[in-house]
N, C-alpha and C positions, 0 to 999 in steps of 0.2 A: 208882271204880275197881276194877272186877275181871278175873280172869283164867280163861278157859273151856279146858279140852282134851279130846280122846278118847285114851283107849290101850288099848291089847290086851297081851296077854303071851302069849308064844311058847315053852315050856322056860323057861328060864332069862332069857330075852331080855325087856326090855319096851320096847314103840314107841309112841310118840306121833305118831298119823297125821293131828292138826290141833291147832290152837290160835288163839285170838284173847284179845287184853284190850280189853275194855269198857268204856265211859266214858258214862254214861247210859242210854238204853235202845233207841236207834235200830239197827237192823242195817245200817246203810249202811257204806261201807267208809271210815275217813279212810285208809290208807293199806297198805301189807303190807312185810316184811322176810323176808330170804332168809339163813337162817343154815347150819352146817356140820349140828347135831344137836341134837337137846334134852340139858341139860345133868343137871341135878338135878332137875326139876321133878315135882312130886309132888300126887296130887289130895289135895283136902280129906277130912281124918276118916273117915266111913263107906265114902266111893267107893275110897278105897286100899285097904281091905278087902275091899271086892268086887271090885277088880282080882284080889288075889290068888286070889280063890273061884272067880270064874266065868271070870275070863281077858279080860274086858272092862270097860269102866267111862269114863263122860261124867261132865264136872261142873267144879266149881270147883278151880282149881290155886291152892297156896300162892305167894303172891309175893314170898316172901324170896329165889327164885331170882335173884342178881346181874345175869344177864344181863334178866330180866324189869325189874328196878328200872332197866337202862338205858334201855330202849327206852320203859317209860313216861316217864322224862326227858324224851329226846329228843322224843317226841310233844307233851308237855306244854309244853316249850320252842315248838317248830313253831307251834304254835296257841294261843301266850300272848295273854289278852285276847279269846281269844274262846270262847264256851262250847262246851265238848268232848262231843259226842254221836255216839258212833259205834264202831266197831271197828278195830286194829290185827290185820291178818292174818299168822300167824306161820307161814311155808314153812321147810324144811330139807332140805339134800340128799339126806340119809338120816334116816328115824324112827327110829331104834333110841337109847333113853336112856344114856348113859354122860357122866361128868364129865371122864373123862380123853380127850381128841380123840384122843390117839395111838391108844389102846386101843378107841375106839369106830372107828377109820377102820380098823384092822386087822380087828375082827370085821366090819364092812359089807364089807370086801374077800372075808372067808372065805364069810359067806353068799350072795353074790351066785357065788362060784366052785364051791359046793356047791347052785347052785339053789335055795335057802330064800329068794332074794329077789333081783327087779329091779332092777335101774337105774330105769326109766322109770316105776315102780309109786307114787312119792310126786310123781312132777312134775305141774304143774297146766298145764291147756289154756289156749291164748291168748284163749280167749272170755271164761273165768275173770281173768285176768289184766287183761284190757284193762277189769273192772269196777271195778279200783284207781285212786286218783289218781294213785298213783304207787310204789316200789317199792327200799327199801333193800336191798344186796347186800353183805355181810359177813361169808363162812363161813371166816376165817381163812387164814394163811396154810400152806397142804399141800400139797407136792409129791409125784411120783413113783408116785403109786398109778393104777394101770391105770382100774378101775373109776369110782373120783371123779371120777377126769379126765372119763371119759364122761358123766358126771352133770352136771356144771360145763357143758361143753360145751352140752349139750341144755338146759339151766335158760337158758343165756345166749341159745340161739336163740330159745324161746320169747318171752322176756322181750322182745329187738328186734323179735319180729314183733308184737305187742302194742302196740308202740309206746308204751308209757308212761314218763313221764320214771323216771331212775334215778340214784339218789345211792349213789357208793361211792368209797372211797380204795384204790386200785390201789398194789401194792406197786412197787417201783422195781428189783425185781431179777427179778420172777415174773409170771407172768401171773394171781396170786390177788389176793382183796381185804382188808384188815383188818377183821378180827375188831370187829364193834359193842362190844363189852363187853370189850379188853382186861383184863388183869389189874391194869397198873400204876394206879393212879388217876388219875396225869398224863396217862396217855395214853387214859383211860377219857373225861376232861374234852376231849380234842382231839378224840376222834372226837365227841363230841356235838355242840362248837361247828362241827365240818367236817359232818355231818349237816344240821343247822340252818340253817347258808349256805347252802348247795347247794338247800337246798328253798327260802329266800327268793330266789334270783336264780334259780331254775326256776320255781318254782311258786307265790311269792309275787308283788307286783307287779312287773310289767316296763313301763319308761316308755321310749316314742318320741318324738321331735319329729315335729309333722304332715309333714315331708317324706318319713318314711316312709308313710307312708300315700299314696303315689303312685306312677304306672306310675315302674318304673326301667329299662325296657329298650324299644331302639328295635327299631319291628316294622315289615316294608316290606309294602305292603298290593299286591295283585294289579292288574294295570292295569284288569281289568273292573270292579273296586269302585268307579273313578270316576265311572263313567255315571250318567246322570240316570236317573229315572223316567219312564217313559214314561204311565201313567196313575194315577188316584187312586184311593182303598181301598185293601183288604189285597192285598198280592202278595208273591210269595217276596223275599226281601231279596238282593240283589246282594252284598252285604258281609258278610263271614264272622266273626261275633261272638267265633270262637276269637283273633283276633288282640288281643282285649281281656285275654283271659286269659295271652296269651305275653308281655306287656308287665309282667309280676309277675313278679319274677324265680325266687322260691320256689313258683311253682305253676305246673302244666301241666294239660294233658287226660290224663285217664283211659286207659288201654288202652281199648279196645272200645267208646268212646264218641265223639260229636262234638256240637256244638251247631250250629244252624244257625237261622234268623229270618226270622220275617213282617217288611215294613215297610209302615206306612200312612202314605200322604199325602193332602194337602187342602190346597190352595192351597200355601203357604210352610211350612203345619204339618206335622208329621211324630210319628208315635210308631211302636213297634217290641216284637216281641215275641220272648223265646229258648227255644228246647227244647233239650234234651238228647235225643239217639237213641243207639242202638246204631250203630256205624260201618259195619254193611251197609243201613243204611235210608236214606231220603232223603224231604225233604217233601214234601208232596202239595201240589197247588195249594189254595189256601185255600177255593175254592168246593166242596171235596170234604170239608172238613173239620167236624165239629162246632163250635159256636161256646161261647164263655163266656159266657153270657148276664149272668152278674152281673158280669163287668170293662168297665172303660172301653173303648170302642167296640168289643165283643163281638170279643174278635180268635180265631182259628181255633186247635186246639188237634187236631194229628194223634192217633189212636187210639194209636199207638207213643210217643209221648211221654212221656217221665218229669214227674212234677207239678214237679219242683224240679231246675231244670239244672244247681244246685251240686252233682247227685250226679255228674258227669261231668268235676268239676276235682278233682285230688289237689295234695298240696305235701308240704314235707318234715317237717311237724309240728312247727316250730319258730314260736317266736311271733313272729317278723315275718310266718309266713307265715298264720296266722290273722288278723294285721291286714291284710295283703293279700287274704285270701278275701272278710271285711268289707267293703273299699271295692269287690274286684272283682265282688260282687253285685249291689252299687247300680248301677257302670258297666253291667252285662247289663241289669240291670233298665230303665237308660234309652237302651238300645240303640236306634237309630233317630229319637231323640228329636229336634225341630225347631223354632223360634220357642216357640208356646204350649205345646207337648210337653215343654218342659226343666222340670225342677225338682230334682233331684240336680247338675243341671249346676250353679246357682249355689250349690250348699253350699261352703262354705270350711272346711278343717279346720284347727282351733284348735290352738294351741303350736307356734307357727314362732318360734325363737329370733331370727332376723333380719328379724322383720317389726313388732316395735315393738308388736304387739298386747296388750292388755291389757282387761279388764272394765270401763275407764273410756272407751274410745274410743265407747261409746254410754251412752246416756241408761236402763239397763236397768228396766225395769218387773217385778222378780221373782215369778216364781209359784212357784217351787220355790227350797229351799237353795243357795246357791251351791255348787259343788262344790270339794272340795279341791284335786283333781287336774285340770287344764285339759288336759294332753296327752293322748295316745293313749295307754293301757296294757292290758297283756294279763296275767290271773292263771288259775288254776284254779278254780272254785267248791268247796265241800266236799262235791258230788256226783261231782267229777272230771270236768267238762265246763269243756271250753276257753272263756275269757270274755274278749272283746274291748271296750272301752268308750271311745269318743271323743266328742267333742264339734264343734258347727260352728255356723257362723251362716249365715243365709239371708235374702235381701233381696226376695225376690217376694212383692208384696203388702204383708205387716209384718214389719219383722226381726226375726228369732228368733234365739234361743239355743239351741240342741238338744242333746239329749244321746242317742247313740245305743248301745246293750248288744245284741250279739251274741253268743248263748251256743250254741256250738258242741255238734253230736253227738259220741261220743265215738268214732263209726265212719267220718265222714265231714266234709266240709266243708260240708253242711247246717247251718243254724244257725236259730233262732228271734230275731226281729229284735222289740226295743222301741224306740220314739222316743219322748222327751218333752221336751215346750217348757219349758227353763226359765227363760225370759223372754223378753220383748218389748222392742221401742224404737221403735214408731211406724211412719211409713208407710215403705214402700220401695219397687220399680221395679215399673213395669207396663210389659208388652210383648206 
């Protein structure tokens, strides 16, 4: 573990403009924290001399600062049992180096009032913050300062816009958040345990029953959606695939978008395909569209359609919303499926406490190691991407026990999906 920072000197004031704690050699983010200001952070050896002489320097920071030691303890406890390889990024409400917080705030207020410093200069962008898997906020209990209050509000706005998980311990009497490294040892331990607990509850594994992986809202269908198709082949579907999204409580159609679908029928069989469009666009007749030659039944794709229909879906960024999005995407992929077109429709998500289901109900021939967790679960991976994992059984053809891993984008609800057959259990059904 090593600490690094960039410092500048202006007159009698020293500013630390950036800092991070490094484990291993990777430059990926392990997380971030937002504190009041740099305290007693000092550059190693000759770099401190360079700062005094040239007015700027970057490099190793001495790790004896008590706040640095506290941050190191928190992160190492969060990732206990895992190899640490990455960086904890340290942000401050203002970059002035000063150990006495009251003096630091007074100097900051003076510098802003004199025009030597602006409240916006040290605030990260939403894009930058979104690269972190989480952020801890702990700037201390400091009230009544005009410009400091503005900085706090602007930081909170950017953090909220970034959508990343945030850990903090709020004061019961003010709108501030307790410092991550209080002076009293007992408080220091209490804060450390609190941060680790919040991390494990919100970033670590969050388990669900299989019931959570179901549609949970009633959605009424329009009358015309109940009409039968008059011809076979591809045609514009009378059904609106948005009803699938609306059946999940934490999901919605994103403003400016809509979902529409094509339906293929032949005899009693059916398949469909869903496309995301801008809300001012309509599906053209299938005969006017290019065909996807590498896809089953060569479905039509309008030139205006997005490649992934999940770009039109958004949620509240809760773990449940990601589980619902994972299930919703399969339901949309199976839009219009009938008889031999059905596949996902026979999947049964495992982990129902009232189903008496266990791994002994079939004579499984294991192809992979049996998982420790059968129920659906959610976590953020080491790169900060939301991940949903669940297991299913499917009895079409051969009974299979399957694992699905959905790794979501940080920016929306599109995901990369990996499916693995864990085990088989002989012949299933044929229809």
